[in-house]
C-alpha positions in Angstrom: -0.1 0.0 0.0 1.1 3.4 -0.9 2.7 5.4 2.0 0.0 8.2 1.7 -2.9 5.9 1.7 -1.2 4.4 5.1 -1.2 7.9 6.1 -5.0 8.5 5.2 -5.9 4.8 6.9 -4.1 5.9 10.0 -6.4 9.2 10.4 -9.2 7.4 9.2 -8.8 5.1 12.2 -7.9 7.9 14.7 -11.1 9.7 14.1 -13.3 6.2 13.8 -12.1 5.5 17.4 -12.3 9.0 18.7 -8.4 9.6 19.1 -8.8 12.6 16.7 -11.4 14.7 17.8 -13.9 17.0 15.3 -12.2 19.9 15.4 -8.6 18.5 16.1 -6.1 20.3 14.2 -3.7 17.7 12.7 0.2 18.3 12.8 1.3 20.4 10.1 3.0 18.7 6.9 6.5 19.7 7.9 6.0 18.0 11.4 4.1 15.0 10.0 6.8 14.6 7.1 9.9 14.9 10.0 8.2 12.3 12.2 7.1 9.9 9.8 10.4 10.5 7.9 8.8 10.6 4.4 8.7 13.5 1.5 6.4 16.7 2.6 4.7 16.0 -1.2 3.5 12.3 0.6 1.7 14.1 3.4 0.7 17.0 1.5 -1.2 13.7 -0.8 -2.6 11.8 2.1 -4.4 15.5 3.3 -5.5 16.0 -0.1 -7.1 12.4 -0.1 -8.6 13.3 3.7 -10.1 16.2 2.1 -11.6 14.4 -0.7 -12.9 11.9 1.6 -14.5 14.7 3.8 -12.8 13.7 6.9 -10.6 16.7 7.4 -10.8 20.3 6.1 -7.9 22.5 5.5 -7.3 25.9 5.8 -4.5 28.2 4.1 -2.1 29.3 6.9 -3.8 27.3 9.5 -3.5 23.9 8.9 -5.8 21.1 8.3 -8.2 19.9 11.1 -10.8 17.0 11.5 -14.3 18.0 10.3 -16.8 18.2 12.8 -19.1 15.8 11.0 -16.2 13.4 10.0 -16.7 11.1 12.8 -20.2 10.1 11.5 -18.9 8.7 8.3 -15.9 7.6 9.6 -17.4 5.7 12.2 -19.6 3.5 10.5 -16.8 1.8 8.3 -14.0 2.8 10.3 -14.9 0.8 12.8 -15.1 -2.0 10.3 -11.8 -1.5 8.8 -9.9 -1.4 11.9 -11.3 -4.7 13.0 -11.0 -6.0 9.3 -7.2 -5.3 9.6 -7.1 -7.0 13.2 -8.4 -9.9 12.0 -6.1 -10.4 9.1 -3.2 -9.6 10.8 -4.4 -12.2 13.4 -4.5 -14.8 10.3 -1.4 -13.5 8.6 0.5 -14.3 11.9 -1.4 -17.8 12.1 -0.2 -18.6 8.6 3.1 -17.7 9.2 3.2 -20.1 12.3 1.9 -23.0 9.9 -1.6 -23.0 11.7 -4.2 -24.9 9.5 -7.1 -22.8 8.3 -9.6 -25.4 10.3 -7.6 -24.5 13.5 -7.8 -20.7 12.6 -11.5 -20.7 12.4 -12.2 -22.9 15.5 -10.2 -20.6 17.6 -12.0 -17.4 16.0 -15.1 -18.6 16.5 -14.0 -19.7 20.3 -12.9 -16.2 20.8 -16.0 -14.7 19.1 -18.4 -16.7 21.7 -16.5 -16.0 24.5 -16.2 -12.2 24.2 -20.0 -12.0 22.9 -21.4 -14.4 25.6 -19.6 -12.8 28.4 -20.1 -9.5 27.5 -17.1 -8.6 26.4 -14.8 -10.3 29.1 -12.7 -13.0 27.9 -12.9 -15.3 30.7 -8.7 -15.4 30.4 -9.0 -11.7 30.9 
């Protein structure tokens, strides 16, 4: 996945889970590019995409801010995206460890039932 899309994905997730709140200012292009060690043009491209997705609004000379209505649309798809990404990572890990598909499926179903039948409290936790 291109770096600018990774940045977009991280901002979407941050908005979806409430780490970035509506009205909150994002770091400047210079700050982000320095922190992430990427070209400023890459960060600018990510911000343009976030504007296109109506997640942030940029104001010349003031910076980019999370839109007040951003969390509505992002929360709907963002939460699913976060979960999907976590599931993908777990499956990728299991596969790299040589765990059979049917075992992964059984483990997933067991965990799912544990968490949903016990009101979100794992029996192991």
